[in-house]
C-alpha positions as CSV (number, residue, x, y, z in Angstrom):
1,M,119.8,91.4,208.8
2,A,118.5,94.6,207.7
3,R,119.7,98.1,208.4
4,T,117.6,100.3,210.2
5,A,116.9,103.5,207.9
6,D,118.6,106.4,209.3
7,P,116.1,109.2,209.9
8,A,118.3,111.9,208.7
9,R,119.2,110.1,205.7
10,R,115.7,109.4,204.6
11,V,114.5,113.3,204.8
12,E,117.6,114.4,202.8
13,L,115.8,111.4,200.4
14,I,112.8,112.7,200.5
15,D,113.6,116.2,199.8
16,A,115.8,114.9,196.7
17,I,112.7,112.9,195.6
18,T,110.7,115.7,196.1
19,A,112.8,118.3,193.7
20,A,113.3,115.3,191.2
21,L,109.3,115.3,190.8
22,A,109.1,119.0,190.9
23,E,110.8,118.7,187.6
24,T,109.4,115.6,186.0
25,G,106.2,115.7,187.5
26,L,104.6,112.4,188.3
27,A,102.7,111.3,185.0
28,T,106.1,109.2,184.6
29,F,106.6,108.4,188.0
30,S,107.8,104.9,188.8
31,L,110.2,104.2,191.8
32,R,112.4,102.8,188.4
33,T,112.6,106.2,186.8
34,L,112.6,108.0,190.0
35,A,115.7,105.9,191.0
36,A,116.9,106.4,187.9
37,A,116.5,110.2,187.9
38,L,118.6,110.3,191.4
39,G,121.1,107.9,190.8
40,R,120.4,105.4,192.9
41,S,118.9,102.0,192.7
42,T,115.4,100.4,193.6
43,R,116.8,99.3,196.7
44,V,117.6,102.5,198.0
45,L,113.7,103.5,197.7
46,T,112.5,100.3,199.0
47,H,114.9,100.8,201.7
48,H,112.9,103.6,203.2
49,F,109.0,103.4,201.7
50,A,107.5,99.8,201.3
51,D,106.2,101.4,198.4
52,K,104.9,103.6,195.8
53,D,102.3,105.0,197.9
54,A,104.8,105.4,201.1
55,L,106.6,107.3,198.6
56,L,104.3,109.5,197.9
57,A,102.6,109.8,202.0
58,A,105.9,110.9,202.8
59,V,106.2,113.1,200.0
60,L,103.1,114.7,200.8
61,T,104.1,115.0,204.5
62,R,107.1,116.7,204.2
63,L,105.6,119.1,201.7
64,D,103.8,119.9,204.2
65,E,106.0,120.4,207.0
66,Q,107.9,123.1,204.4
67,Q,105.1,124.9,203.4
68,H,103.7,125.0,207.5
69,A,107.3,126.2,208.0
70,A,107.9,128.6,205.2
71,L,104.3,130.3,206.6
72,A,105.1,130.2,210.4
73,A,108.2,131.6,209.2
74,T,106.6,134.8,207.3
75,P,107.2,138.6,208.9
76,G,104.2,139.1,211.3
77,W,102.9,135.5,211.1
78,D,101.9,135.1,215.0
79,D,101.5,139.0,215.4
80,P,97.3,140.3,215.1
81,A,98.9,143.4,214.1
82,V,100.2,142.2,210.8
83,G,96.8,141.9,208.7
84,I,96.3,138.1,207.3
85,G,96.0,139.3,203.3
86,T,100.5,140.8,204.1
87,I,100.9,137.5,204.8
88,V,98.7,136.0,201.6
89,A,100.9,138.4,199.6
90,D,104.0,137.3,200.7
91,S,103.1,133.9,200.3
92,W,102.4,134.8,196.6
93,R,105.2,135.9,196.3
94,R,106.8,133.3,197.6
95,H,105.2,130.6,196.1
96,L,105.4,132.0,192.7
97,S,109.5,132.7,193.3
98,P,111.8,130.7,190.6
99,A,113.4,129.1,193.3
100,E,110.1,127.8,194.6
101,L,108.0,127.8,190.8
102,P,108.5,123.7,190.7
103,R,107.2,122.9,194.0
104,T,104.4,124.8,193.7
105,R,103.5,123.3,190.5
106,L,104.1,119.9,191.9
107,I,101.4,120.5,194.8
108,H,99.2,122.0,191.9
109,E,99.7,118.4,189.8
110,I,99.5,116.8,193.6
111,E,95.9,118.3,194.3
112,G,94.5,118.0,191.0
113,L,95.3,114.2,190.6
114,A,93.6,113.5,193.9
115,A,90.9,116.0,192.6
116,A,90.4,113.5,189.9
117,G,90.2,110.1,191.8
118,R,93.7,109.2,191.0
119,L,96.1,109.4,193.9
120,T,94.4,108.5,197.3
121,G,96.1,108.2,200.9
122,Q,97.1,111.8,202.7
123,V,95.8,114.1,200.1
124,P,92.8,115.0,202.1
125,A,95.1,115.2,205.2
126,F,97.4,117.3,203.2
127,V,94.3,119.8,202.2
128,S,93.0,120.0,205.6
129,G,96.0,120.7,207.2
130,R,96.4,123.4,205.5
131,A,93.0,124.8,206.7
132,R,94.1,124.0,210.4
133,F,97.2,125.9,210.0
134,V,95.9,129.0,208.5
135,A,92.8,128.7,210.8
136,A,95.0,129.5,213.7
137,A,96.5,132.3,212.3
138,L,93.1,134.1,212.2
139,E,92.4,132.9,215.1
140,V,95.3,134.8,216.5
141,R,93.8,137.6,215.1
142,G,90.8,137.3,217.1
143,L,88.3,134.7,214.9
144,G,86.6,131.8,216.8
145,P,87.9,128.5,215.9
146,E,85.1,127.7,213.8
147,E,84.6,130.7,211.7
148,A,88.8,130.7,211.1
149,R,88.4,127.3,209.7
150,T,85.7,128.4,207.6
151,K,87.4,131.4,206.7
152,A,91.0,129.6,206.2
153,T,88.9,127.5,204.0
154,L,87.8,130.2,201.7
155,L,91.2,131.7,201.9
156,N,93.2,128.7,200.6
157,N,90.7,127.0,198.0
158,A,90.4,131.1,196.7
159,Y,94.3,131.3,196.7
160,S,94.9,128.0,195.3
161,G,92.4,128.7,192.3
162,L,93.8,132.4,191.6
163,Q,97.3,130.9,191.2
164,A,96.3,127.7,189.0
165,D,94.7,130.5,187.1
166,H,98.2,132.3,186.9
167,L,100.2,129.3,186.2
168,T,97.7,128.1,183.5
169,T,97.3,131.7,181.7
170,G,100.3,133.5,182.5
171,E,97.6,136.2,183.3
172,S,99.6,138.2,186.4
173,A,98.0,141.0,186.3
174,R,94.5,139.5,186.3
175,T,95.2,137.3,188.6
176,E,97.3,139.7,191.2
177,A,94.3,142.6,191.1
178,A,92.0,139.8,192.4
179,L,94.6,138.4,195.0
180,A,94.7,142.1,195.8
181,E,90.7,141.8,196.4
182,L,91.2,138.7,198.5
183,C,93.5,139.9,200.7
184,A,91.7,142.8,201.3
185,L,88.7,140.6,201.9
186,A,90.6,138.2,204.6
187,D,91.9,141.8,206.0
188,S,88.2,142.5,206.6
189,W,87.6,139.3,208.4
190,T,89.7,140.8,211.3
């Protein structure tokens, strides 16, 4: 008789998988190589995930949860007196911090593979969910739902593009000056 998967152990496993993928990337990812990197058997992975796609879907869901929790924990997130630009700048510092950088790179890799048509599944929901989440912060600051979602889409994609530029070129001064402009623009919306 098969054992029922323990939800807490599954979350721990997903976090370990995410950390491993953040270090190695997705290029050489297989259940076998991932299990070896974790010091586990592939059986442990298949006990919790039906296949590679299910595992990636779980990683995306967990990354989404972690990103939303980190944003919501940013001082001023739900305070309309705090400009959205402040939240964006705080997010930038967190995403590019040494502790968070591998996960930030993994997210960019996932988005790039999805844009190239090499990943299916939850990536579109991952991106659109981020827009809905940021739109909620803009609504708290007085924007209507439709305008908030449009502005959140613009903000998220400009932010992501600047971050990709920064990670690709290493040009901190230029990308951070552009980020300051983006923050000022976002603050002007509210």
